[in-house]
TIMARRO-723149 format. One line per field, with one value per residue (C-alpha): x, y, z. Coordinates in nm, 3 decimals. Example, Ala and Ser with C-alpha at 12.3 -4.5 7.8 and 13.67 -1.06 7.14 Angstrom:
east <- 1.230  1.367
north <- -0.450  -0.106
up <- 0.780  0.714
! end
This chain:
east <- 4.999  5.273  5.525  5.877  6.183  6.423  6.751  6.914  6.870  6.738  6.922  7.101  6.997  7.067  6.691  6.531  6.345  6.481  6.124  6.126  6.439  6.371  6.464  6.721  6.490  6.179  6.152  5.821  5.685  5.338  5.243  5.027  5.327  5.477  5.139  5.266  5.557  5.342  5.132  5.452  5.541  5.358  5.590  5.912  6.112  6.340  6.616  6.542  6.829  6.645  6.300  6.457  6.578  6.268  6.087  6.369  6.299  5.932  5.951  6.257  6.460  6.143  6.130  6.492  6.561  6.481  6.520  6.239  6.245  5.916  5.869  5.580  5.356  5.489  5.831  5.769  5.616  5.889  6.136  5.960  5.939  6.329  6.302  6.505  6.823  6.676  6.895  6.792  7.108  7.337  7.154  7.231  7.578  7.593  7.443  7.694  7.979  7.827  7.816  8.173  8.297  8.125  8.191  7.962  7.952  8.120  8.389  8.439  8.500  8.721  8.926  8.939  9.026  9.303  9.427  9.428  9.625  9.877  9.888  9.938  10.204  10.386  10.356  10.467  10.773  10.855  10.794  11.011  11.294  11.267  11.291  11.590  11.788  11.720  11.827  12.131  12.232  12.150  12.375  12.663  12.575  12.662  12.974  13.069  13.015  13.222  13.490  13.489  13.486  13.770  13.965  13.946  13.973  14.278  14.467  14.402  14.525  14.806  14.943  14.898  15.113  15.356  15.438  15.571  15.888  15.882  15.782  15.728  15.369  15.468  15.682  15.409  15.138  15.398  15.444  15.077  14.979  15.213  14.999  14.709  14.899  14.744  14.382  14.361  14.538  14.311  14.011  14.126  14.204  13.821  13.716  13.853  13.710  13.345  13.283  13.153  13.297  13.670  13.845  14.228  14.413  14.475  14.111  14.005  14.255  14.115  13.761  13.835  14.036  13.696  13.679  13.909  13.731  13.753  14.118  14.194  14.480  14.724  15.014  14.795  14.501  14.736  14.878  14.537  14.296  14.514  14.772  14.547  14.396  14.714  14.807  14.467  14.495  14.853  14.726  14.416  14.619  14.908  14.691  14.497  14.812  14.975  14.651  14.699  15.045  14.894  14.535  14.380  14.222  13.898  13.877  14.057  13.792  13.498  13.613  13.706  13.331  13.261  13.378  13.018  12.907  13.179  13.092  12.722  12.840  13.068  12.812  12.568  12.817  13.002  12.762  12.443  12.295  11.959  11.895  11.813  11.730  11.803  12.165  12.210  12.137  12.354  12.657  12.550  12.594  12.923  13.049  12.924  13.073  13.415  13.397  13.281  13.570  13.806  13.637  13.672  14.049  14.045  14.163  14.538  14.766  14.847  14.482  14.395  14.659  14.544  14.190  14.266  14.471  14.168  13.943  14.200  14.188  13.830  13.824  14.082  13.868  13.553  13.740  13.858  13.503  13.336  13.626  13.627  13.240  13.279  13.564  13.515  13.169  13.078  13.291  13.236  13.428  13.700  13.753  13.774  14.029  14.228  14.209  14.320  14.610  14.719  14.722  14.963  15.185  15.176  15.283  15.578  15.696  15.631  15.603  15.894  16.121  15.950  16.022  16.392  16.413  16.255  16.515  16.822  16.685  16.606  16.254  16.169  16.480  16.578  16.947  16.923  16.677  16.664  16.512  16.204  15.921  15.802  15.547  15.377  15.411  15.283  15.011  14.879  14.914  14.703  14.435  14.416  14.430  14.130  13.936  13.946  13.874  13.545  13.466  13.479  13.346  13.122  12.836  12.831  12.682  12.526  12.364  12.613  12.439  12.564  12.935  12.901  12.784  13.080  13.275  13.048  13.098  13.469  13.442  13.307  13.593  13.851  13.683  13.702  14.033  14.168  13.965  14.179  14.530  14.551  14.466  14.185  13.890  13.544  13.393  13.036  13.169  13.363  13.083  12.819  13.032  13.081  12.689  12.642  12.899  12.755  12.398  12.494  12.673  12.346  12.141  12.333  12.285  11.901  11.812  11.683  11.320  11.332  11.056  10.810  10.831  10.779  10.459  10.340  10.402  10.227  9.943  9.912  9.897  9.645  9.413  9.467  9.387  9.053  8.957  9.025  8.846  8.534  8.535  8.529  8.263  8.049  8.117  8.017  7.699  7.604  7.674  7.440  7.172  7.180  7.175  6.860  6.682  6.754  6.641  6.344  6.174  5.940  5.578  5.455  5.272
north <- 9.367  9.282  8.985  9.141  8.939  9.071  8.979  8.931  8.692  8.732  8.925  8.733  8.903  8.756  8.825  8.701  8.377  8.067  8.041  8.350  8.256  8.198  7.870  7.900  7.662  7.878  8.195  8.378  8.594  8.720  8.813  8.519  8.301  8.456  8.482  8.231  8.458  8.765  8.592  8.515  8.906  8.955  8.698  8.877  9.077  9.345  9.549  9.911  10.016  9.817  9.990  10.311  10.195  10.069  10.405  10.585  10.339  10.391  10.778  10.867  10.623  10.527  10.878  10.906  10.581  10.444  10.647  10.880  10.870  10.646  10.256  10.057  9.898  9.556  9.668  9.836  9.551  9.295  9.552  9.537  9.178  9.175  8.986  9.040  9.154  9.456  9.506  9.830  9.774  9.797  10.109  10.265  10.166  10.327  10.637  10.670  10.608  10.889  11.110  11.048  11.086  11.402  11.633  11.897  12.253  12.384  12.106  12.163  12.528  12.458  12.225  12.457  12.738  12.507  12.441  12.787  12.883  12.607  12.740  13.059  12.991  12.811  13.113  13.340  13.148  13.121  13.484  13.528  13.307  13.497  13.822  13.728  13.600  13.914  14.114  13.910  13.971  14.334  14.338  14.146  14.396  14.708  14.532  14.449  14.799  14.972  14.703  14.757  15.162  15.145  14.897  15.081  15.435  15.320  15.194  15.481  15.716  15.507  15.488  15.862  15.880  15.623  15.788  16.094  15.889  15.608  15.703  15.346  15.255  14.956  14.823  14.867  14.708  14.389  14.363  14.397  14.137  13.865  13.877  13.695  13.385  13.377  13.375  12.994  12.888  13.136  12.963  12.621  12.723  12.890  12.538  12.331  12.528  12.577  12.256  11.943  11.750  11.826  11.747  11.722  11.999  11.774  11.706  12.068  12.179  11.936  12.040  12.394  12.309  12.236  12.604  12.552  12.233  11.870  11.861  12.107  12.336  12.263  12.452  12.547  12.652  12.857  13.068  13.086  13.155  13.265  13.471  13.736  13.796  13.837  14.104  14.283  14.272  14.432  14.711  14.796  14.828  15.017  15.263  15.323  15.383  15.605  15.825  15.887  16.042  16.290  16.399  16.377  16.059  16.203  16.266  15.905  15.710  15.851  15.821  15.452  15.417  15.439  15.070  14.982  15.165  15.026  14.666  14.721  14.852  14.554  14.304  14.424  14.442  14.123  13.906  14.034  14.087  14.228  14.588  14.828  15.196  15.313  15.151  15.341  15.661  15.563  15.510  15.849  15.997  15.856  15.987  16.345  16.302  16.223  16.544  16.745  16.630  16.728  17.073  17.118  17.169  17.376  17.101  17.113  16.860  16.713  16.659  16.515  16.263  16.152  16.129  15.949  15.700  15.630  15.567  15.346  15.164  15.144  15.013  14.726  14.638  14.643  14.404  14.177  14.099  14.059  13.817  13.614  13.568  13.500  13.236  13.091  13.169  13.204  13.075  12.917  13.057  12.802  12.852  13.234  13.163  12.946  13.179  13.447  13.283  13.173  13.520  13.592  13.297  13.432  13.790  13.629  13.415  13.665  14.009  14.011  14.098  14.447  14.595  14.474  14.646  14.966  14.979  14.950  15.195  15.413  15.478  15.353  15.370  15.368  15.376  15.095  14.841  15.044  15.334  15.116  15.200  14.848  14.920  15.117  14.884  14.565  14.808  14.894  14.530  14.395  14.663  14.563  14.187  14.256  14.456  14.184  13.929  14.093  14.189  13.838  13.632  13.893  13.768  13.469  13.675  13.976  14.132  14.215  14.556  14.637  14.556  14.819  15.079  15.050  15.168  15.477  15.562  15.569  15.872  16.085  15.939  16.050  16.373  16.442  16.342  16.545  16.870  16.842  16.713  16.871  17.193  17.027  17.302  17.180  17.396  17.374  17.150  16.917  16.860  16.817  16.577  16.380  16.373  16.278  15.979  15.859  15.879  15.683  15.422  15.374  15.345  15.062  14.867  14.840  14.479  14.391  14.344  14.660  14.821  14.531  14.567  14.959  14.881  14.630  14.870  15.158  14.951  14.819  15.182  15.297  15.021  15.076  15.423  15.349  15.103  15.382  15.629  15.390  15.299  15.673  15.753  15.473  15.595  15.923  15.792  15.572  15.902  16.098  15.848  15.789  16.190  16.205  15.948  16.150  16.476  16.339  16.075  15.821  15.865  15.517  15.299
up <- 8.027  7.804  7.881  7.955  8.034  8.325  8.390  8.714  8.998  9.380  9.627  9.886  10.222  10.566  10.673  10.362  10.360  10.158  10.003  9.838  9.646  9.268  9.124  8.846  8.658  8.686  8.510  8.601  8.361  8.520  8.859  8.894  8.880  9.207  9.390  9.652  9.748  9.750  10.016  10.213  10.244  10.562  10.726  10.583  10.834  10.685  10.839  10.929  10.681  10.401  10.481  10.455  10.121  10.020  10.114  9.902  9.606  9.616  9.634  9.445  9.255  9.054  8.930  8.869  8.693  8.343  8.035  8.098  8.462  8.508  8.564  8.527  8.832  8.735  8.759  9.107  9.259  9.151  9.291  9.642  9.631  9.601  9.244  8.943  9.070  9.267  9.556  9.758  9.986  9.695  9.573  9.921  9.875  9.563  9.693  9.982  9.724  9.534  9.824  9.918  9.549  9.519  9.776  9.947  9.802  10.109  10.099  9.718  9.801  10.074  9.859  9.556  9.804  9.946  9.586  9.503  9.826  9.754  9.377  9.481  9.724  9.455  9.227  9.506  9.568  9.204  9.158  9.472  9.325  8.995  9.156  9.373  9.069  8.904  9.199  9.230  8.852  8.877  9.189  9.009  8.690  8.900  9.041  8.683  8.567  8.827  8.724  8.380  8.429  8.708  8.476  8.149  8.287  8.516  8.243  8.025  8.263  8.376  8.020  7.971  8.286  8.187  7.877  8.045  8.167  7.902  7.558  7.415  7.320  7.124  7.374  7.629  7.411  7.347  7.711  7.795  7.547  7.691  7.974  7.775  7.823  8.170  8.014  7.995  8.331  8.524  8.354  8.454  8.802  8.815  8.651  8.909  9.192  9.091  8.850  9.011  8.713  8.735  8.420  8.367  8.205  7.899  7.854  7.903  7.647  7.407  7.432  7.425  7.080  6.923  6.850  6.561  6.409  6.429  6.408  6.687  6.683  6.391  6.269  5.976  6.190  6.394  6.120  5.933  6.212  6.518  6.378  6.188  6.498  6.693  6.431  6.475  6.857  6.852  6.589  6.810  7.131  6.967  6.792  7.097  7.331  7.055  7.015  7.420  7.326  7.105  7.222  7.617  7.744  7.732  7.347  7.300  7.522  7.367  7.004  7.080  7.155  6.793  6.742  6.820  6.499  6.298  6.406  6.298  5.951  5.889  6.037  5.802  5.502  5.572  5.763  5.643  5.964  6.006  5.905  6.180  6.124  6.471  6.441  6.092  6.291  6.579  6.306  6.153  6.515  6.541  6.267  6.316  6.667  6.527  6.280  6.552  6.781  6.537  6.465  6.873  6.852  6.520  6.307  6.402  6.287  6.618  6.715  6.363  6.379  6.734  6.622  6.313  6.542  6.756  6.474  6.321  6.641  6.664  6.306  6.387  6.692  6.489  6.225  6.495  6.626  6.276  6.166  6.471  6.430  6.055  6.103  6.433  6.524  6.898  7.174  7.505  7.806  7.788  7.422  7.468  7.728  7.533  7.217  7.397  7.544  7.181  7.085  7.394  7.249  6.907  7.043  7.233  6.921  6.643  6.764  7.004  6.729  6.668  6.998  6.955  6.615  6.742  7.037  6.814  6.557  6.867  6.781  7.134  7.320  7.661  7.805  8.076  8.210  8.530  8.352  8.289  8.504  8.569  8.836  8.559  8.294  8.538  8.676  8.308  8.207  8.526  8.445  8.075  8.183  8.421  8.172  7.932  8.173  8.283  7.912  7.803  8.117  8.281  8.071  8.302  8.598  8.447  8.112  7.846  7.810  8.169  8.079  7.769  7.999  8.194  7.906  7.867  8.230  8.178  7.947  8.252  8.478  8.218  8.196  8.541  8.579  8.248  8.397  8.713  8.576  8.220  8.031  7.836  7.751  7.737  7.490  7.363  7.045  7.248  7.490  7.192  7.046  7.341  7.405  7.023  7.012  7.388  7.236  6.926  7.158  7.378  7.059  6.960  7.284  7.197  7.140  6.795  6.917  7.062  6.827  6.901  7.277  7.241  7.024  7.292  7.568  7.376  7.299  7.669  7.791  7.526  7.653  8.009  7.951  7.761  8.068  8.299  8.101  8.059  8.438  8.512  8.309  8.433  8.810  8.705  8.529  8.861  9.048  8.840  8.859  9.221  9.249  9.021  9.224  9.558  9.380  9.201  9.438  9.297  9.379  9.254  9.499
! end
């Protein structure tokens, strides 16, 4: 038997005889060195728990310990005698700790199920929260669509009615644009009511002036970055209102929808935006709709001038949007409100002279102030202000696409009103032109990634159909096999 050195010391049990403890100076290497201690084993009194551990150590632990699961006879005897660091009660404690650390399969399954339930509950709560947010946004979207439709159609119809008693489209444009001054005060009131960190009016103004650069709103910035947009704003509204005098409101509202196509074409040329074939198709449809709308009235000079005015208004609106993105970029809510208020200030300071000149030249003339329908002018201004507020700030509560749908719906409202209040003839050409322009407008609302989403949707549906076909064939095959078993029973014994 080879000589082996074992580390460790004797155990310290309360029922172990002091004589069996190994002296620190003696390091026995053979069984003959511990023969006196072996003879004292018959006098050893061991607890029942230790006996159970000894049984366990003889039967199981020896097979599971060591690199190969087997131990020598010498090591077994030394473990039985309690020498060289073998402590069965320590092993018992380790087994108990192991059993506590490693749960039973049933307990583990219960814990996993509880964790799954908790995760599922959390996921369900998250899904419910997301769905409630989307539902709220959709609800606000419906409200915004109705408000956009009502304000835009209402302002168009009210302007048409006003021109019957007050033929002054530029004066009406000037008067309504002056109300833009209210944009920033209304924004600040909303900021005070809803924001937790309230700012003073001066602080809010300085923060919103960052739209114009580090130096804020200077005199140079006012004339180079604000004045051109004030001119474009006035031209857009004046051409639109002047066209209402010439043609019916249905044609005016549907032709103005072409501004989306003009925005895409200008953005593609000036801003180098991404080329999209579907938007080119939409632009072609818009141009085709304009031609068909002109043909619907037989190319009369009256209707041609009106259509040209609306197309000019849509072009000015598109140029306004593209230049704003080119020179100023994107604007926050406060910055947009301040910019629109600056346009109102510009209108008061520099455009006021034009209605005065038109009055004295009797191009737009009224005999006295009592002849002015102030109710109509104020109503039109409030509706136009409401439309612009919703169009600029409605994105905070809903999707931009839904707001654009309100403009399309206003065409239908104007068509219904014109059908009962004017002599408009909805012939086939006019109806087709309205449908083509509306279709082009809707195509322009598609997001840039619509083709990728469509490919993913078609691929998902194709894979799902394949899975359903495979499952159906598998079910059919299993049914045939079971039927064959019933028809041809086995005679094997």
